[in-house]
N, C-alpha and C positions, 0 to 999 in steps of 0.2 A: 384574376378577373374571370378566367374560365371556371374555376372552382366556385366563385361567387355566383356566376350565371347559372350553374347547375343548382346551387343551393336555392337561389331565387326561383328557379323553375319548379322546384319541389313544391312550392306553395300553390302551384297550378297543375300538379301532376295529373290529377283526375280529369280536369278540364282538357288538358292536352291529349290524354289518352282517349277521351270521348270523341275528339275530332281527328286525331292522328294515329290512334290505336296503340301507341307505345310511348314510353319515356325511358331514355337510356340510363344505364348504370354509370357511375363515375368512380374510377379507380385512382387513388392518390398513393403513389409508392415513392420510395426513396431510402437512402441509407440512413441509419440512426443519426439523429441530430440535424437532419435536413430541414426540419420545421413543420412536419406534417401535423403533429399534435397541436402546436401553436396555432396553425391555420384553422384546424377543425374546431378547436375550442373557441376561437374567436368567432367563427361562423355561427356556432351555437348561441353565442351572446347576442347576435343580431336577431335571433328568434326568442330571446328572453330566457335562455337556459344557461346556467352557470356551472363551471367545473365539470363538464361532461364531454366525453369523446365518442364512445360507442360501446358495443359489447363484442366479446370474443366468441365466434360461433363454434370454435373447436372445444371450448369449455362449457358449451351449452347442450342440453338435450334437444331432441327434435321438437318436443313440446314447447320448451322455453324459446327456441328460435321462432317457432310459429307465433307465439304470443308476442314476442318483440316485434315481429313483422306486422302483426295485426293491431298493435296498440294505437297507431296514429293514422291520420288521413291528411294528405297534402303536407307532409313533413318528411324529412330524410330519416332513413334508418341506416346507421353507420356500423359496419362490421369491421372490427379491428383485429390485427395479428392472426388472421386465419390462414397463414402461409406455411403451416407445418407440412413437411414432406412425408411424415409417418406418424403413427400413433405413439403416444407417450403415456406415462402414468397419470398425467394430469389433463390430458386432452387428446382427442382423436383428430385425425386429418379430416378436414371439412370438404365435402363434395360440393363444389360450386354449381353443379348442375341442378341442385335443389332450388336455385334462384331463377332458373330459366323462365318459369311462368310469371314471375313478378314483373318482368319487362312489359307484359301486356295487361298487368293489373289483375291477373288471375291468382287463385289460391296457391300457396306454396306447400300446403299440407292438408290432407283430408283425414277425417276420423269418423268412425261410426258412432251413431247416437245410442245412448243406453236405453233402448226399448226393444220391443219384439218385432219391429218393422225393419225396413231396408234403408232408413234415412241416414244420410251422411251430413257432416258439417264441413263446408268448404268456404270459409270466409275469403272474400276477394282481398287482394293487396291494394291499398289505396295510397301508399306513400311513394318514396323514391329511394333507391339503393345506392349508398356510397360505401366504398371499400378503402380502408387505410391499412397498409402493411409495408414491410421492407421490400419484399420480392413481388414480382408481377404475378397475377393470377394464372395458374396452370389449370386449364379446363378444356372442355370440348370447343370446337370451332364455333358452335352455335352460341355458347356463352360469351366467348371472346368478341364475337361480332356485336354483342349488346353493350360493350364497354367503351366508354370514352376514357382514354388513358392519360394520366398526368404523372410525370416523373420529376422529383425534386432532388437536387444534389447540394453539397456544401461548397461547390467550386467557387461560387461568387460571394461567399460569406466574408464579411469584413466588419470593422468597428461600426460603420454606419448601419449595416443591416442588423447587427446585434442590438443597437440602440432602438431601431424601429420595431424589431420583434419584441423587445422589452416593453415598449409602449403599447403594443397590441395586447400583450399578456396582462398588463395592469390597467387597461382601459376599463372604466366602470361600465357595467352592463347597462345602466340607465342612459348612457351616452349613445348607445348604438341599437338598443332594442326597439326603437321606433321604426327601424327599417321594415319590420314585418307588417306593421300597421300601414305605413306609407305605400307598401307594395300592394296589399290586398284592397286598399281604397281605389286603386287604379286597375282593378281586375278587368273590367270591360275593355278598356283601352289597350291593356297589355295583351289580352287574348286576341283582340282584333289584329294587332301587329304580328303576333306569333303565327296566326292562321294565314296571314298574307305573305309573310316573309319566308317561312319554312320551305315551301315548295320552290321558291326562287333560289335559295341557297342550296337546296338538295340538287337541283338541276345544274347549278354551277359546279358543285362538287363532282357530280357524275361526269361532267365534261373534262375533268382533269385526267390526263393519261395514266396516272398512277392509281386511280380508284376504279375498281370494278364491282365492288359489293354495294348493292342498293341500301342495305341496312346500315352500313358504315356511313354512307352519304346522308342518310336520313338522320341518324343520331347527331352527327356533327352539324348538319343543317339546322336542326332544332336548337342547338346551343348557339349557333350564329344568330338565329332569330332572337333568342333570349338575351344575347348581348345587346342587340338593338333595343329590346324592350327595357333592359336595365337602365338605359339612358333616360327613360321616362321617370325614374325614381332617384337616380344619382346623377350628380353633375359631371358626367363623362364627356370628354371632348370627342369630336368626330375622329381624330387621329387615334385616340385610345380604342374606340370602337372598331375602327378598321384594322388596327394592328392586332387586336385580339381575334378578330375574324380571320385574318391571315394566318395567325398561329393555329387556329382550329382547322384550317385547310391543310396545313403541314401535318397536324396531328392525324387527320384522316388518312393522308398518304402513308404515314408511318404505321398506322393501325393496319392498313391493307398489307403492308410488307410483313408485319409481325404475324398476321394470320396465314399468309402464304408461305412463311418460313417453316422449317422443320421444328419439332419439339426441341427445347434447349438441351435435353439429354442426348438427343440424336446429333445435334450440332456439335456438342462437346466430344462425342464419340469420333466423329469424322475429323475434328481438329486434332485429336490425339493420334488418330490413325495416320493422318498426313504428316504429323510431326515425327512419329516413330519410323515412318517409311521414307522420310526425307523428301516428301513431295512439295516442291517449292511453288507449284501452281495452285 
């Protein structure tokens, strides 16, 4: 539901940025086979797009990435498998800081015009950024603050979940693609609710003892408001809405912890140091 709320909000990314100045990135990570591809391909079906997940930024040139980012408005742009730690023969490590300006809808790339003047071309970013890969994004703190983080595992997989995933994979596009139409038809009502609810959720999140970063509170507050707005389009129960918003609160606390922690390489170093030195503390 959190992933769906982000996807749903992408339809109004420009309108949200117009009033709230930003729209968060969504990161969907997890071990292979956790269901990331199944989820994203199904979400694309709700927008009328079949058999598509995203593009690999590490296998793309800067120009190709800029064009992918500029092709759509009020639609998600999904970056997949960009978690390489080093350059390879087939792809280079992607610098996630390239995306920083997309958070506020600004251009991700500037190029000079082919004339004798000083003109440059800097198209604004009008979509929403989703990231899908096995490992979490390793970037500057400024980028990590912009991300709403979802992690999937295979721990709860069983025969029932396999059957439901199979149903999602084979669900005809025609059965779910009306979602986009039903959503945009209620734009005025949805935007009014988001504008009203986001500051309320943001204040509630900032009141939590584990949250200190205003940007983290704002990002998760926006998604809490989008979950409420999603109930205008889908038959969600009040308990489903509240449970999802509680999960978003927990996600915000975990995001604050992740940003405050050392880099994973540094953490691993100290774990090995303590192990080798027999430090039980």
